[in-house]
C-alpha positions in Angstrom: -33.7 91.0 -68.1 -32.3 87.9 -70.2 -30.2 86.3 -66.8 -33.6 86.3 -65.0 -35.4 84.5 -67.9 -32.6 82.4 -68.9 -32.6 81.8 -64.4 -36.4 80.8 -64.7 -35.6 78.1 -67.6 -32.5 76.9 -65.4 -34.9 76.1 -62.2 -38.2 74.9 -64.2 -36.2 72.8 -66.3 -34.6 71.1 -62.6 -38.1 71.6 -61.0 -38.9 68.7 -64.1 -35.7 66.6 -63.4 -36.7 66.6 -59.7 -40.7 65.5 -60.8 -39.5 63.0 -63.1 -37.3 61.2 -60.9 -40.2 61.1 -58.1 -42.6 59.7 -60.5 -40.0 57.2 -61.3 -39.7 55.7 -58.0 -43.2 55.9 -57.3 -43.2 53.4 -60.5 -41.0 51.4 -58.5 -42.9 51.4 -55.2 -45.9 50.1 -57.7 -43.9 48.5 -60.2 -42.6 45.0 -59.8 -40.5 44.7 -62.9 -38.6 48.4 -61.8 -37.7 47.2 -59.0 -35.8 44.3 -60.3 -34.4 46.9 -62.8 -33.1 49.2 -60.2 -31.6 46.3 -58.6 -30.1 44.6 -60.9 -28.2 48.0 -62.9 -25.7 48.7 -60.3 -24.9 45.2 -59.7 -24.5 44.5 -63.6 -22.5 47.1 -64.4 -20.4 46.0 -60.6 -19.9 42.8 -62.2 -18.9 43.6 -65.3 -16.3 46.3 -63.9 -14.9 44.0 -61.3 -14.6 41.8 -64.6 -12.8 44.0 -66.8 -11.1 45.7 -63.8 -9.7 41.9 -63.1 -8.8 41.7 -66.9 -6.6 44.8 -67.0 -5.0 44.2 -63.7 -4.2 40.8 -64.8 -2.8 41.7 -67.9 -0.5 44.9 -65.7 0.5 42.0 -63.6 1.7 39.2 -66.0 3.3 42.2 -67.6 5.4 43.5 -65.0 6.4 39.5 -63.4 7.7 39.1 -67.1 9.0 42.3 -67.4 11.0 41.5 -64.0 11.9 38.4 -64.8 13.6 38.8 -67.9 15.3 42.0 -67.0 16.8 40.1 -64.1 17.4 37.3 -66.4 19.0 40.0 -69.0 21.6 41.2 -66.0 22.5 37.2 -65.2 23.2 36.8 -68.7 25.5 40.6 -68.7 27.3 39.3 -65.6 28.0 35.6 -67.1 29.4 37.5 -70.4 31.7 39.7 -68.0 32.9 37.3 -65.9 34.3 35.4 -69.0 35.9 38.4 -70.7 37.1 39.2 -66.5 38.8 35.3 -67.2 40.6 36.0 -70.2 41.6 39.4 -69.5 43.0 38.1 -66.2 44.6 35.1 -68.1 46.3 37.8 -71.0 47.6 40.4 -68.1 49.2 36.6 -66.2 50.7 34.8 -69.2 51.9 38.7 -70.5 54.4 38.9 -67.2 55.2 35.3 -67.1 58.8 35.4 -65.8 59.9 33.1 -68.5 58.2 35.0 -71.5 59.5 38.5 -69.8 62.8 36.7 -70.1 62.8 35.2 -73.4 61.5 38.4 -75.2 64.8 39.9 -73.4 67.0 37.3 -74.5 65.5 34.7 -77.0 67.3 32.0 -75.7 66.0 28.7 -77.1 65.8 26.9 -73.7 63.3 29.4 -72.2 61.0 29.2 -75.4 60.8 25.3 -74.5 60.0 26.5 -71.4 57.0 29.0 -72.2 55.6 26.4 -75.1 55.5 23.9 -72.6 54.0 26.2 -70.0 51.5 27.7 -73.1 50.6 24.0 -74.0 49.3 23.3 -70.8 46.7 26.6 -70.0 45.7 26.0 -73.4 45.0 22.1 -73.3 43.5 23.2 -69.8 41.2 25.7 -70.1 39.8 24.8 -74.2 39.0 27.8 -75.1 42.3 29.5 -76.8 42.6 29.2 -80.2 45.6 31.1 -80.5 48.7 32.3 -77.7 51.2 35.3 -79.6 53.6 37.4 -79.4 53.6 39.9 -82.4 56.8 42.3 -82.4 56.8 45.6 -82.8 56.6 45.7 -86.6 53.6 43.3 -86.4 55.5 40.1 -87.1 55.1 36.9 -85.4 57.7 36.1 -83.2 56.3 33.1 -81.1 52.5 31.7 -82.0 51.1 28.5 -80.3 47.7 26.9 -81.8 45.6 24.6 -80.2 45.0 22.1 -82.6 41.6 20.7 -81.9 43.3 19.7 -78.0 46.5 19.1 -79.3 48.5 22.6 -79.4 51.6 23.0 -81.1 54.0 26.0 -81.4 53.9 27.1 -85.1 57.7 27.5 -86.6 59.6 30.4 -87.4 58.7 30.2 -91.5 55.0 29.7 -90.7 55.0 32.7 -88.9 53.2 36.0 -90.8 53.3 39.6 -90.5 50.4 40.7 -89.1 51.5 44.9 -88.9 48.2 45.5 -91.1 45.3 43.8 -89.6 43.5 46.1 -87.4 43.4 44.3 -84.3 46.9 44.9 -84.0 46.9 48.3 -84.9 44.4 49.7 -82.0 46.0 46.9 -79.9 49.3 48.5 -79.9 47.8 52.3 -78.8 47.1 50.8 -75.1 49.5 51.4 -72.7 50.9 48.8 -70.0 48.7 47.1 -68.0 45.7 47.8 -70.2 44.0 45.2 -72.1 42.3 45.1 -75.7 39.5 43.7 -76.7 38.8 43.3 -81.0 35.1 43.1 -82.5 33.8 39.9 -82.4 33.7 37.9 -85.3 34.8 35.0 -87.2 38.2 33.6 -87.9 39.7 34.2 -90.7 42.6 32.8 -92.3 44.7 33.9 -95.8 41.8 36.0 -96.4 38.6 33.4 -95.8 36.2 32.9 -93.6 37.3 29.9 -91.3 35.0 26.5 -92.1 34.0 25.2 -89.4 33.0 29.1 -88.4 34.9 29.8 -85.4 33.2 32.8 -83.5 36.3 35.1 -82.4 38.1 37.6 -79.4 41.2 38.9 -80.0 42.7 40.1 -76.7 45.9 41.7 -76.4 48.4 44.0 -73.8 51.5 45.5 -74.7 54.7 44.3 -74.1 57.1 46.6 -72.2 61.3 45.6 -71.9 62.8 46.0 -68.4 64.0 49.0 -70.2 60.2 50.1 -70.6 60.5 49.9 -74.5 57.5 48.4 -76.6 57.7 45.6 -77.9 54.9 44.3 -79.5 51.3 42.9 -78.0 50.8 39.7 -76.6 47.9 38.3 -77.5 45.3 35.7 -77.3 42.8 33.9 -79.8 40.0 33.8 -77.3 37.0 31.2 -78.9 33.8 32.8 -78.6 31.7 29.9 -78.3 32.0 30.0 -75.2 31.0 32.9 -74.0 27.6 32.5 -76.5 27.4 29.2 -74.7 27.4 30.4 -71.2 25.0 33.7 -71.6 22.6 31.2 -73.8 23.0 28.5 -70.7 21.8 31.8 -68.0 19.5 32.9 -70.2 17.8 29.3 -71.0 14.4 29.9 -68.9 13.5 33.2 -70.9 10.3 32.6 -72.9 11.6 35.1 -75.7 14.1 34.9 -78.0 17.4 36.1 -76.4 20.3 38.2 -79.0 23.1 39.3 -78.8 24.1 42.0 -81.0 27.3 43.4 -82.4 27.5 48.2 -82.8 25.7 47.5 -86.1 22.6 45.3 -84.6 24.2 42.3 -86.6 23.4 39.4 -84.7 26.0 37.2 -82.9 23.8 35.4 -81.0 20.0 35.1 -82.8 16.7 33.9 -82.2 17.7 31.9 -85.5 21.0 30.2 -86.7 20.8 32.0 -90.3 20.8 35.3 -89.1 24.0 35.6 -87.1 27.3 36.8 -88.7 25.7 38.8 -91.4 28.2 42.0 -91.4 30.9 38.9 -92.3 28.9 38.6 -95.3 27.8 42.0 -96.0 24.4 40.7 -95.5 22.9 44.1 -93.8 19.5 42.5 -94.3 20.6 40.2 -91.4 20.7 42.7 -88.6 17.7 44.1 -85.8 19.0 47.4 -87.6 17.5 46.2 -90.9 14.4 44.5 -89.4 13.5 46.8 -86.8 14.4 50.1 -87.1 12.8 52.1 -84.8 13.5 49.5 -81.6 17.6 49.1 -83.2 17.2 52.6 -82.6 16.0 52.9 -79.0 18.2 50.3 -77.9 21.2 51.8 -79.8 21.0 55.0 -77.8 20.4 54.0 -74.8 22.4 52.1 -71.5 19.9 49.7 -70.9 16.1 48.9 -70.6 12.9 47.8 -71.2 10.0 49.0 -74.0 6.7 47.5 -75.0 5.6 48.5 -79.1 3.4 47.2 -81.6 5.6 44.0 -81.9 6.0 42.8 -78.8 8.2 43.4 -75.2 12.0 44.6 -75.7 14.2 44.3 -72.9 18.1 45.3 -73.3 21.2 46.1 -71.9 24.7 47.0 -72.8 27.7 44.7 -72.9 31.3 46.7 -72.6 33.9 44.2 -72.4 36.3 46.8 -71.8 36.1 49.9 -69.2 39.9 51.4 -71.0 39.8 54.7 -72.1 40.5 53.9 -75.7 38.3 50.9 -75.8 35.1 54.1 -75.3 34.3 54.2 -78.4 35.6 51.1 -79.7 33.5 48.7 -81.9 33.7 46.0 -79.1 30.6 47.0 -77.5 27.7 44.6 -77.1 23.6 45.0 -76.7 22.2 41.8 -74.8 18.6 41.8 -76.2 15.1 39.5 -74.8 12.6 40.0 -77.4 8.8 38.9 -76.6 6.6 38.9 -79.4 2.4 39.8 -78.4 1.1 36.9 -79.2 3.8 35.3 -76.1 3.7 38.0 -73.7 -0.9 38.0 -72.6 -0.9 33.9 -72.3 -2.4 34.1 -68.9 -4.4 36.8 -69.1 -6.1 35.9 -72.8 -6.8 32.6 -70.3 -7.9 34.4 -67.7 -10.6 36.6 -70.3 -12.4 33.2 -71.4 -13.3 32.2 -67.3 -13.7 35.8 -66.5 -16.6 36.3 -69.3 -18.0 32.7 -67.7 -17.9 34.4 -64.3 -19.7 37.4 -65.6 -22.2 35.1 -67.5 -22.9 33.5 -64.5 -22.2 36.7 -62.3 -25.4 38.7 -64.4 -27.2 35.5 -64.3 -27.1 35.6 -60.8 -27.6 39.3 -60.0 -30.5 38.9 -61.7 -31.9 36.0 -60.1 -31.2 38.2 -57.1 -32.6 41.0 -58.0 -36.2 39.7 -58.4 -35.5 37.3 -55.1 -35.4 41.0 -53.4 -37.6 42.8 -54.8 -40.0 39.6 -54.4 -38.9 40.1 -50.3 -38.8 43.9 -50.3 -43.0 43.7 -50.4 -43.0 41.5 -48.0 -42.6 43.2 -44.6 -42.6 40.5 -42.3 -39.9 38.6 -44.2 -37.9 41.5 -44.0 -38.6 41.6 -40.3 -37.3 38.4 -40.2 -34.3 38.7 -41.7 -33.6 42.1 -39.3 -34.0 39.8 -36.3 -31.4 36.7 -38.1 -29.0 39.6 -38.9 -29.5 40.6 -34.6 -28.9 37.2 -33.9 -25.8 37.4 -36.2 -24.6 40.4 -34.5 -24.7 39.1 -31.5 -22.9 36.0 -33.0 -20.3 37.8 -33.7 -19.7 40.0 -31.2 -19.6 36.2 -28.8 -17.0 35.6 -31.2 -14.6 38.7 -31.4 -11.4 37.7 -29.8 -11.7 41.2 -27.7 -13.4 41.0 -24.1 -16.7 42.8 -24.6 -18.7 43.8 -21.4 -22.4 45.4 -20.8 -23.2 46.7 -17.4 -26.7 48.4 -16.1 -26.9 52.1 -14.8 -26.5 49.8 -11.2 -22.8 48.8 -12.8 -23.6 45.3 -12.5 -22.7 43.1 -15.7 -25.6 41.9 -17.5 -24.5 40.9 -20.6 -20.6 39.4 -21.8 -18.8 37.7 -24.5 -17.2 34.7 -24.7 -14.0 35.9 -24.3 -15.5 37.9 -21.7 -16.9 34.6 -19.4 -14.0 33.1 -19.7 -11.6 36.0 -18.5 -13.9 36.9 -15.4 -15.9 33.5 -15.2 -19.2 32.1 -15.8 -20.8 33.5 -12.5 -19.2 36.9 -13.6 -23.5 38.1 -14.8 -25.4 40.1 -12.1 -21.8 41.0 -10.3 -21.1 44.8 -9.7 -17.9 45.7 -11.6 -15.9 46.8 -8.7 -15.5 43.4 -7.3 -12.8 43.2 -10.0 -11.2 46.8 -9.7 -9.4 45.3 -6.5 -6.8 48.3 -6.2 -7.8 50.2 -8.8 -10.6 52.2 -7.4 -9.3 55.0 -8.8 -9.7 54.0 -12.1 -13.1 52.7 -11.6 -14.2 55.6 -10.9 -13.1 57.1 -13.8 -15.5 55.6 -15.9 -18.7 56.9 -13.8 -19.1 60.4 -15.4 -19.4 57.5 -18.9 -22.6 56.6 -16.8 -23.9 60.0 -15.8 -23.5 60.7 -19.2 -21.0 64.2 -18.8 -19.2 62.1 -20.9 -20.0 59.6 -24.7 -16.4 58.0 -23.9 -13.2 56.7 -21.9 -10.4 55.0 -22.7 -8.3 53.2 -19.3 -5.6 51.1 -18.2 -6.0 48.9 -15.0 -5.1 45.7 -13.5 -8.0 43.5 -13.1 -8.5 39.7 -11.4 -9.3 37.6 -13.3 -11.2 34.6 -12.7 -8.4 32.5 -11.4 -7.3 35.4 -9.5 -4.2 36.0 -11.2 -3.9 40.0 -12.1 -3.7 40.9 -15.6 -3.4 44.4 -17.0 -6.7 45.4 -18.9 -6.7 48.5 -21.7 -10.7 49.2 -21.8 -12.6 51.3 -24.1 -15.7 51.9 -22.6 -18.8 54.0 -23.9 -22.3 54.1 -22.5 -25.8 53.3 -23.9 -28.6 55.5 -24.9 -32.7 54.5 -25.5 -34.1 56.6 -28.1 -35.0 59.6 -26.0 -31.4 60.3 -25.1 -31.2 58.1 -21.7 -28.2 56.3 -20.4 -29.7 53.1 -19.9 -25.8 51.1 -19.6 -22.2 51.3 -20.7 -20.8 49.0 -23.2 -16.7 48.0 -22.8 -14.4 46.8 -24.6 -11.2 45.1 -24.0 -7.6 43.9 -24.3 -5.3 42.2 -22.1 -1.9 44.0 -22.6 0.0 42.1 -19.6 2.4 40.8 -22.5 3.2 43.5 -24.1 3.2 45.6 -20.8 6.0 43.0 -19.9 8.0 43.3 -23.2 8.0 46.8 -22.7 9.6 46.4 -19.4 12.7 44.0 -21.2 13.0 46.9 -23.5 13.5 49.1 -21.2 15.9 47.1 -19.1 17.9 46.1 -22.3 17.7 49.4 -23.6 19.7 50.9 -20.5 21.7 47.9 -20.5 23.1 49.1 -23.9 24.0 52.3 -22.9 26.2 51.0 -20.2 28.4 48.9 -21.8 31.4 49.9 -24.0 30.9 48.0 -26.5 29.8 49.9 -29.6 26.5 48.9 -30.8 24.1 51.0 -33.4 21.4 49.9 -35.2 20.2 50.6 -38.8 17.6 50.1 -41.1 17.7 47.8 -44.7 19.7 50.6 -46.2 22.1 51.5 -43.5 20.6 54.4 -42.5 21.3 54.6 -38.4 17.6 54.1 -35.9 19.8 53.8 -32.8 23.3 54.5 -31.4 24.0 53.4 -28.0 26.5 55.8 -25.7 29.4 53.8 -26.4 29.6 54.8 -30.1 29.3 58.2 -29.3 32.2 58.1 -26.9 34.4 56.2 -29.3 33.6 57.9 -32.7 33.3 61.6 -31.6 29.7 62.1 -33.0 26.7 62.2 -30.8 23.3 61.0 -31.3 21.8 63.7 -32.8 24.0 64.1 -35.7 23.9 60.6 -36.8 20.6 59.4 -36.6 19.0 59.3 -40.3 22.4 59.1 -41.8 23.9 56.3 -43.1 26.6 54.2 -41.7 28.9 55.5 -44.2 29.8 58.4 -42.7 32.2 56.3 -40.4 34.2 54.8 -44.4 38.1 55.4 -44.1 38.9 54.9 -47.1 41.5 51.9 -46.4 38.7 49.6 -47.8 38.0 48.9 -51.8 34.3 48.4 -53.2 35.2 44.2 -53.0 35.3 44.8 -49.6 32.0 46.2 -48.9 30.4 44.4 -51.9 31.1 40.7 -49.7 30.2 42.7 -46.4 26.4 43.8 -48.0 26.2 40.5 -50.0 26.5 38.2 -46.5 24.3 40.4 -44.7 21.5 40.6 -47.5 21.8 36.9 -47.2 20.6 37.2 -43.7 24.4 35.6 -42.8 26.3 36.7 -39.8 29.0 38.7 -40.9 32.3 39.5 -38.7 35.7 41.1 -39.5 37.6 43.7 -38.1 37.1 46.8 -40.1 39.1 50.4 -40.4 36.9 53.1 -39.5 37.2 57.1 -39.3 36.3 59.1 -36.4 34.5 62.3 -36.2 38.0 64.2 -35.8 39.2 62.2 -39.1 41.2 59.7 -36.5 41.5 56.0 -37.7 40.0 53.4 -35.6 40.2 49.8 -35.8 36.7 48.0 -34.7 36.2 44.3 -34.6 33.0 44.0 -35.6 29.6 41.8 -35.9 26.7 42.5 -38.4 23.3 40.9 -37.5 20.4 40.9 -40.1 17.4 41.7 -38.2 14.8 39.9 -39.6 10.9 39.8 -39.4 8.7 36.7 -40.7 6.9 38.2 -43.5 8.9 41.1 -44.3 12.1 39.4 -44.6 15.6 41.4 -43.0 14.1 45.1 -41.9 17.4 46.0 -40.8 20.6 45.6 -39.2 22.0 45.5 -35.6 26.4 45.9 -36.0 28.4 45.4 -32.3 31.7 46.0 -31.8 35.2 46.9 -29.8 37.6 49.4 -30.5 40.8 47.0 -30.9 43.3 49.9 -32.2 45.8 49.4 -30.0 45.4 45.2 -30.3 46.0 45.8 -33.7 49.0 48.7 -33.6 50.6 46.2 -31.2 50.0 43.1 -33.8 51.4 45.0 -37.1 54.7 46.3 -34.9 55.4 42.5 -34.2 55.0 41.1 -37.5 57.2 44.0 -38.8 59.8 43.2 -36.0 59.4 39.6 -36.9 60.5 40.1 -40.4 61.8 43.2 -41.0 65.1 44.2 -40.2 64.9 47.2 -38.1 68.1 49.2 -39.8 67.5 48.7 -43.0 64.5 48.2 -43.4 64.9 45.1 -45.6 63.9 41.3 -44.9 65.6 39.6 -41.3 67.3 36.3 -41.3 64.2 34.4 -39.9 62.1 36.1 -42.9 64.7 35.4 -45.5 64.8 31.4 -44.2 61.1 31.2 -44.5 60.9 32.7 -48.1 64.0 30.5 -49.1 62.0 27.5 -48.2 59.0 28.7 -50.5 60.9 29.5 -53.4 63.4 26.3 -53.0 60.7 24.0 -53.0 58.9 25.6 -56.3 62.3 25.4 -57.9 62.4 22.1 -57.7 58.9 20.9 -58.2 58.7 23.2 -61.5 62.7 22.3 -62.4 63.3 25.6 -62.5 67.4 27.6 -61.9 67.3 29.2 -58.2 70.5 31.7 -57.1 72.1 32.8 -54.2 74.0 35.9 -53.7 76.5 36.8 -50.5 77.5 40.4 -49.9 80.2 41.8 -47.6 81.3 44.8 -47.2 85.1 45.1 -47.0 87.2 46.5 -44.5 83.8 47.8 -42.8 85.3 46.9 -39.2 88.3 49.9 -39.8 84.9 52.4 -40.6 83.3 51.5 -37.4 86.5 52.1 -35.6 87.4 55.3 -37.7 83.7 57.0 -37.8 81.5 55.4 -35.6 78.9 52.9 -35.3 76.2 55.5 -36.7 78.2 55.9 -39.4 78.6 52.3 -40.2 74.7 52.1 -39.7 74.3 54.7 -42.3 76.3 52.8 -44.5 74.7 49.8 -44.3 71.5 51.2 -45.0 72.7 53.2 -48.0 74.0 49.5 -49.2 70.6 48.4 -49.1 69.1 51.1 -50.8 71.9 50.9 -53.7 71.3 47.0 -54.1 67.1 47.7 -53.9 67.7 50.0 -57.0 69.4 47.5 -59.0 67.2 43.8 -58.7 63.8 42.9 -59.7 60.1 42.8 -57.8 60.8 38.7 -57.4 64.4 38.7 -56.0 63.9 38.5 -52.0 66.8 40.6 -50.2 67.7 40.7 -46.5 70.3 41.2 -43.3 71.8 38.1 -42.8 74.0 39.6 -39.9 76.4 42.5 -39.5 78.0 44.2 -42.5 76.8 40.5 -44.5 73.4 40.3 -46.8 71.8 37.4 -48.7 70.0 38.0 -52.0 67.9 35.7 -53.4 67.6 35.4 -57.4 64.4 32.9 -58.6 65.0 31.7 -62.0 68.4 32.9 -62.4 71.0 30.7 -63.8 74.9 30.8 -62.8 75.1 33.4 -66.1 72.9 35.5 -64.9 73.9 35.3 -61.0 77.1 35.9 -62.3 76.6 39.2 -64.5 73.8 40.2 -61.6 76.4 40.1 -58.5 78.9 42.2 -60.6 76.7 44.3 -61.9 75.7 45.3 -58.1 79.3 45.8 -57.3 80.1 48.2 -59.8 76.9 50.4 -58.4 78.5 50.0 -55.0 81.7 50.9 -55.9 80.7 53.5 -58.2 78.5 55.4 -55.9 80.1 57.8 -53.0 78.8 56.9 -49.4 78.5 59.7 -47.0 81.1 60.4 -44.9 83.5 57.7 -45.8 83.6 58.1 -49.3 84.2 54.5 -51.4 83.0 51.4 -50.2 83.3 48.2 -52.0 82.0 44.6 -51.8 82.9 40.9 -52.0 80.4 38.8 -53.7 80.1 35.3 -53.6 77.4 33.3 -55.7 76.2 29.9 -56.0 73.1 28.0 -58.0 70.9 25.5 -56.6 71.7 21.8 -57.2 68.8 19.1 -57.1 68.0 18.2 -53.8 70.3 20.8 -51.9 69.5 22.1 -48.6 69.8 25.5 -47.7 73.6 25.4 -45.5 74.6 23.6 -48.4 74.0 26.5 -51.2 75.1 28.9 -48.3 78.4 27.3 -47.5 78.9 26.8 -51.9 78.2 30.7 -52.1 80.6 31.6 -48.5 83.5 29.5 -49.8 83.1 31.7 -53.5 82.8 35.3 -50.8 85.8 33.5 -49.2 87.6 33.0 -52.5 87.2 36.8 -53.3 88.6 37.7 -50.2 91.5 36.0 -50.5 92.2 36.9 -54.0 92.0 41.0 -53.3 88.1 41.8 -52.7 85.7 44.2 -54.5 85.3 40.9 -56.9 82.7 38.2 -57.3 83.5 34.8 -56.0 82.4 31.2 -57.6 82.8 27.5 -56.2 81.2 25.3 -59.2 
């Protein structure tokens, strides 16, 4: 009973609503004022809605643009810092391995110290960003220090050198391994336990030093003037509209919007930090690698800068945060300006809507005026049909053209009206017959493609949509057809088909990818050369052919080139499906579309594996002795020319060692040439075990060998020659047992030619042979 009563009440309320609406619309028809209100309210709401949506959308777009720009700017700033530190890292590694410096560590020679001092001062004077270059030994004592001295580098006297064993950077850097680079925290330079005035932002960059026996001899350290790094970061981010900051891992400003806020941690000023002034923002920045967020203060953009990628540096305080902050009052400048314009637009729109509503309500009462408007609309519709780019034709039930728009008259000619449509379907009667059911009313529409004769007698391919016209009783009164000339598209398709067939028949490897490197097409040659079928690779990324023989920098260069729109040409080492490597001489060309930019890439290539292998074999034959695997005579002469020029240009010593196997002829005569060859090979191995990487070792001919020693004077080269002689004498040789060698040495004099240097070494060798062999001979 309850549900029945409830249903009755609901139906009653619904009926009341319907009756109220009926009364309202009747009132509207009678009341001019209500007609105006009904017309005005929806339009007014629409105008206000558009204004609000436009304003909100503008704010959103403005925020997106600013966010994208600031993030890109910050990444550029980060890149500038990383490139600067990379250069400093390379300088540390290079200078720490400088051969005169290595010799000085080993010998402590004043002459080496003079060379080092001269070269290192030139480096400091040229770069002007290093405040100190130092060698601190394993006990923490400075053994060598060169100060920048405001552009006049000078070596510090030994009595002024200090012990740095208690400084944090010494103990931390000593934990690193050979080849690794230590970066200290970024702070102000301290001398004699006082912050240096004027302030010197400083980063200490160091690497361990090992002698030839692998023992740690301390660290090589550079005091880098960090002001250059800050300036580079500031210049890159200068166009930012916000406050650009660089902070340490505790949130203190290394570079801030206000100079007075910087380096607060050096003065025990906790209030001079972002973590103090904006704790909630700093918590998010410090806990995330990079990102962007909006809070009640404004827009924060941040990223993390890690000077070192060494394992020991992961938890080190040398982690910085690059931040850009835009306050809210600077964030929506364009949107706020737009708000005034939109307010005026809304006001004018409401006035116009009110006026328009008044006019429309008035016009609604004038039926005749409405009829005239309808006729005007009909004329405008006809005008549109006349001006559209497609052909529009109307035929009657007798298939005669009775109306045509401008494009139809242009195509068929002005005299087309009144003619039977079949006159223009020359040779296409079957297609013509397919539209007959539309006129008969059997179907409403049909699509056909057919060749038709144009007014100039040329045949063109048209794509037709034909639809019948009916009167109010549903009787067919004719047909309206729209057509588009697709002749050029048809010809292009034919050309593409020809090109596709050509690509399938050539032996060059051809494939097409999208802009992300995913295969969209491969020709048959690709499958023949790589072993992958078309179905296996379509949709896959082109990296499936990577061989692992190229590093990341190689592929970075490739992608940088093609994404900039340039053509990339180079020979790559790729891998087939079965794992075999092959060389491909490749050309990658970007595919561009005017509006969309680069939409993909086309790659063409030739398999040049045989050619590359032949070239490598030729190169090896030209430079390497086939028996011993060391340099041959031709390559040695080439390298001597380079080293002699370098030695004379930098006033460096250069020594030559000539080695000859004693009684080698008797070895061949007694044991045979196979055993003699093994003796030559074993001797080569012994010598290579006892020389430096920079020494140049070659087989001169027969049993004679040459050893070129850059940066080595007479005392050193005689010591090396004696070391080699003893090593050979102590090593037992297969089959023959004991072998000895005689050695001649010489040192390059100014203006010496190779023949003069070789002649003195040969004379030394002759001396050694004449005085009993198994010795080192020299001719001063």
